[in-house]
C-alpha positions in Angstrom: -22.3 -32.8 64.1 -19.7 -31.7 66.6 -17.5 -34.5 68.0 -15.8 -34.4 71.4 -12.0 -34.9 71.2 -12.3 -38.3 73.0 -14.9 -39.5 70.5 -12.8 -38.4 67.5 -9.8 -40.2 69.0 -11.8 -43.3 69.5 -13.0 -43.3 65.8 -9.4 -42.8 64.6 -8.3 -45.6 66.8 -11.0 -47.9 65.4 -10.1 -47.0 61.9 -6.4 -47.6 62.6 -7.0 -51.0 64.2 -9.3 -52.1 61.3 -6.8 -50.9 58.7 -3.9 -52.8 60.5 -6.0 -56.0 60.7 -7.0 -55.9 57.0 -3.3 -55.3 56.0 -2.1 -58.1 58.4 -4.6 -60.7 57.2 -4.0 -59.8 53.5 -0.2 -60.2 54.1 -0.8 -63.7 55.6 -2.9 -64.7 52.6 -0.3 -63.4 50.1 2.7 -64.9 51.9 4.7 -67.8 50.6 5.7 -71.2 52.1 9.2 -72.0 53.4 11.1 -75.2 53.9 14.2 -75.6 56.1 16.6 -78.1 54.6 19.5 -79.8 56.4 22.1 -82.3 55.2 25.3 -84.0 56.5 28.5 -82.8 54.9 30.5 -85.4 53.0 33.7 -86.6 54.8 35.4 -88.4 51.8 35.7 -88.0 48.1 34.2 -90.6 45.8 37.5 -92.4 45.7 37.5 -92.8 49.5 40.2 -90.2 50.2 39.5 -87.6 52.9 37.7 -84.5 51.7 39.9 -81.6 52.6 38.8 -79.0 50.0 35.1 -78.7 50.3 33.9 -75.4 48.6 30.2 -75.5 49.1 26.9 -76.9 48.0 24.4 -76.4 45.1 20.7 -76.9 45.8 18.8 -78.3 42.8 15.1 -77.6 42.6 12.5 -78.9 40.1 8.8 -79.5 39.7 9.3 -83.1 38.4 11.5 -85.9 39.6 15.0 -85.6 38.2 14.1 -82.5 36.3 15.9 -79.7 38.2 15.2 -76.4 36.6 16.7 -74.2 39.2 20.2 -74.5 40.7 21.3 -72.3 43.7 24.8 -72.1 45.1 24.1 -71.9 48.8 27.7 -71.7 49.9 29.4 -73.7 52.6 26.4 -74.3 54.9 24.5 -77.5 55.8 21.2 -75.8 56.6 19.3 -73.6 54.2 15.9 -72.0 54.3 14.1 -72.1 51.0 11.5 -69.4 50.9 9.0 -68.0 48.4 7.6 -71.4 47.6 4.2 -71.6 46.1 1.5 -73.3 48.2 0.1 -76.7 47.2 3.0 -77.5 44.9 5.4 -80.5 45.1 9.0 -79.6 44.8 11.8 -82.1 44.0 15.2 -81.4 45.6 18.8 -82.7 45.6 22.1 -81.3 46.8 25.5 -81.6 45.2 28.9 -80.6 46.8 31.7 -78.9 45.1 35.4 -78.5 46.0 37.5 -75.4 45.9 38.6 -76.3 42.3 34.9 -76.3 41.2 34.5 -80.0 40.7 30.9 -81.0 41.6 29.7 -84.3 43.1 26.8 -86.4 42.0 23.3 -85.8 43.5 22.6 -86.5 47.1 19.5 -88.5 48.1 16.6 -87.0 46.3 13.8 -85.4 48.3 10.3 -84.3 47.4 8.2 -81.9 49.5 4.7 -80.6 49.2 4.0 -77.2 50.6 0.8 -76.8 52.7 -2.1 -74.6 51.9 -1.8 -71.0 53.0 -2.9 -70.4 56.6 -6.3 -68.9 57.1 -7.0 -66.4 59.9 -8.2 -68.3 62.9 -9.9 -65.5 64.8 -12.4 -63.0 63.6 -12.4 -59.7 65.3 -15.4 -57.4 65.4 -15.2 -53.8 66.6 -18.4 -51.9 67.2 -18.6 -48.2 67.8 -20.8 -47.4 70.8 -20.9 -43.6 70.1 
């Protein structure tokens, strides 16, 4: 069968669009959940004196209350995006502060979050070839 140039271009365009959509929707399904965490910086040391040597924060993460299996030094920021979280999992979190000498505070208020189920494609696209 001999194809006209315009028909061949149309077939390649359809194949390209379908390939892109398949890759896009598979990427959504394989993606991971994220959580944005924000906290207030401490103003005083535990003895009430002004905190003048804050070095940063450590984020503590676990899968059970008070059982933190992962500790991440997030630096001197008060907002952190935690990514690569598994879907449908409850995570338990707490933050500690440390000073420039490396002394670490006790845990902040403890938080638990449950990640949502992965998003599903909302629209189904059908392409038909009229050639």
